[in-house]
C-alpha positions, 0 to 999 in steps of 0.5 A: 148311157148306162154306167159300167159296173166297177166290178171286174172292170179290170178284167179288160186290162193287164196290170203292169204296175201297182204302187203302195198307195193303190195307184195302178198302171195297166194296158188295155187288152184291146188297144194297148193304151196305158191307163193310170188310176186307183183301184178305188177310183176306176173312172178312167178305165170305165171311160176308156172302155166306153170310148173303145166300144163306141169306136168299134160300133162306129167302125162297123157302121163305116165298113159296112155302110150302115145307118146309125139307126142300126144301133136301135134295132132289137137284134143289135141290142140283144147282141150287145146285151150278150157280149157286154150287158153293162154297156148301152150304145150311144143314141143314133143322133149322137153317132151321125151328128157328133161321133162320125163327123168328129172322125171325119174332121180328124181325117180332114186334118190328117189329109191337109197336113199330108198334102201340105208337104206332098212332093207331087199329086194328081186328082181323080173325079168320080161321079155317080148319077141316080134317080130318086124315082118317078114320084119324086122326079128328082135326079141325084148324084154324088161327087167324089174327089180323090187325091193321089200324092207322093209324100216327102219320103217317096211313099204313094198315098191316096185320100178321098178329099170329099164325097158331096151329094148333088141333088137336083141333077148333074151339070158340068158347071156345078160339078166344076164349082164343087170340085174347085171348092174342094181343091181350094179347101185342101190347098191343092188348087193349081197343084194337080199334075193330072186330073183323071175324069171321064167325059161329061155327062158322066155315065152312072158307071153302068155295070158291065156284065156278061149278057144273060149271066145273072148269078143269084140275081133278082130279075127286078134288079136288072129291070131297075138298072135298064130303067136307070141307064135309059131313063132320061136319055133323050133329055140329057142328049140335048145339052151333052155337047155344051156340058162337055165343053164346060167340062173339058174347058174347066178341067183343062189340058191336064184331064185324062180318061180313067184307063180302067173305065175305058178298058171296061167300056171296051168289053162292054162294047164288044159284048153288046155286039155279040150274037143272041145265041151267046146271051141264051147260052150264058143264061142257061149257064147261070141257071146251072150255076145258081142251081148247083151252088144252092143244091150242092153243099158248099164244102164240095164246091171249095176250090171250084167255080172261080175259087168258091165264089158262090152260094151264101158267100156271093157278093153283089159286087161279083154279080155286077162285075164282068171280070168276076163273072168270067172267072166264075164261068171258067170255073164252071166250065173246068168243073163241068163233068163233076157238076154234072155228076152231082146235079140231078137236073139234066135240063140244065147241063150244058151240051158240048156245043154250048161248052165250046161256045163259052170256052171261046168267050172266056179265051177271047176275054181272058187277056182283058180280065188279066189287064183288069185285075192288073190295073183295078185298084180294088184287085190290088188291095187298094195299092196305087197302080200308075198309068205306066201299065196302061200302054203295055196292056194296050199293046198286049190286047192289040196283039191278042185280038190280031192273033185270036180266032173266034169262029163262033163269035166273030161279032164279039171279036170285031166289036172288041177290036174296034173298041180297043182302036177307038178307046185305047189306041190313042194311048200309044201315041200319048207323050204322057203314057210313053213317058210313064211307061219308059220311066218304069224300070221294068219296061223302059223301052223294051216294048217299043217298036221304034225306040228312037222315036219314043226316046225323043218323045221322052226327051221332049217331055222331060225337057219341057217339064224341067224347063218350065218347072211344072206350071205348064202341066198344072191344072191352072196355068198361073199356079206355081209348081210345088216342086220348084224348090226340089228342082235341080237348079235350086237344089244343087248336090251338097259337097261331101266335106269342107275340102271344097273350101281353101284350107292351109292344112290340106293344101297338098291335096289337089282340088277335086274338079267340080262335077258337071251336071248331066244333060237330059240326054246323058241321064236318059242314056245312062238310065236306058243302059241299065238292065230292066228291073222288077223293083217298084218304080217309086223305090227305084226313083227314090234311090236314083234321084241323085243319079238322074235328077231331071228324070226323077222330077218327071217320074215323081209326077207321072207315077201319081196318075192312077190307071185304075178306078179310085176306091170311092168308085168301088164304094159307089158300086157297093153302096148301090142299095143306098144310092137308089132310094127309089126302090123304097129304101131310106137314104141315110142322113150321114151317107156321104160321111160314111163313104168318106170315112170308109175310103179314108179308113186307113188314115184313122184306123190302121 
């Protein structure tokens, strides 16, 4: 590394104190770190600045999922030369073999320490499956294990425990072995309240897109995706039943499907059953959109076309996301008259009948978009979204589809209705979802058509969990619940003062009767008597732990179960250009480290 000149090195620092012997103290302008040194010996300042710039480069590689070889590119070095000519970046080998692994190790330590004191936790398993190309003939995949846990101060946290490459194909027993090894390494084996994972063999999280609607797309991408989704389907079907048995048996009764993925599959099933006319109309609409966003100045489109998504700023995630595509399509329809005026391509302008057809599509799928935005983690700024929202979403979708009239797209409406009944309707009778929704203070039992029955379901669940102290709900039956020390039986409420003991001085004061513990029925009755509130569920239950100790024991477990996809699945989607090396791209040697650090970015750099 080239040395940084001592001349003007102090320009990067604010001097706050200077002694008579030349000793100075200063704060780094970039990070605020206090540095002590002498004016004549500035090695501390130089070292700090080198570390700061190297860390900034590492952050850039992590956030953009770029290989360490980026620092050797001519354009990047010219940029550094312009910004700070006295600094030479670390070599790529140092970045991907020492610096990035060191950051990953720090994140692992922070995660293990946080999990050791977690009140309760749930896990989600994410699988990405790809193919390295016909020449290589090798299946590849990545396993992501994410932990969603409640900290000792009732704050919900999520951390990626591991991102592991699975070269040579995905098999249920291998994934289970890797999963258990990750759990043991992080001290969470047997502690999970629920494990969120899709059925095995897992799909490659196939992109659910509007048929024919390709915004700023490359036709080659579509062909590759079709090949990927149908590449070795016949061979995989043969052992599917056996693999699924391994998967279900290995994860146990605590496994549930990801609600967000199931919701996307419902939309996918409905779109697959739509008419060919819809695909051709959507193809024309996307051609019109692509032409307008490429030919019309961007400043004229601000606020149009789904909030200005388009043109140079369009992300590849949006091109593969049906919910984003629907918003773009709705913006296109709302701005149709204006866009016709600024466009000189009459052949691309949508006719009145085509606009009506697309309006029917957007109206039919609008509640699905609302539900997707509500539960999808990426839409909520990575905020943890619990499964308490799943049951109300299903009821809302059911009601919408039963009242919806779709004269031009009857097959779409029928396909959506059948998919909701097949994939989502079982949630309405699942005790876990009934419990989570009822314990959400914004819902309670306001959604129920049979409050007495649902109240009994909740009573049975709370009684079961509080009596068994959690082991029956764990991933492994023989594991002891980490919450046993926090149960009402082992943690009685402390007395307010020492007056509970005999005292001659205060013998004239009558002894207060000991408060009797409330039964589960009494707690539930008191909870339901309160009016629903918009207060965050975990804030509410932290405040109400003393009033409803048994209900809070179940609440703190249920709200760790995520409704939406974990952050690592979103990263799998954004890293598709690296995860499909069969297209001629080199797979970064440190890709799993980059994904791990990107997902756990807040653990290190907040």
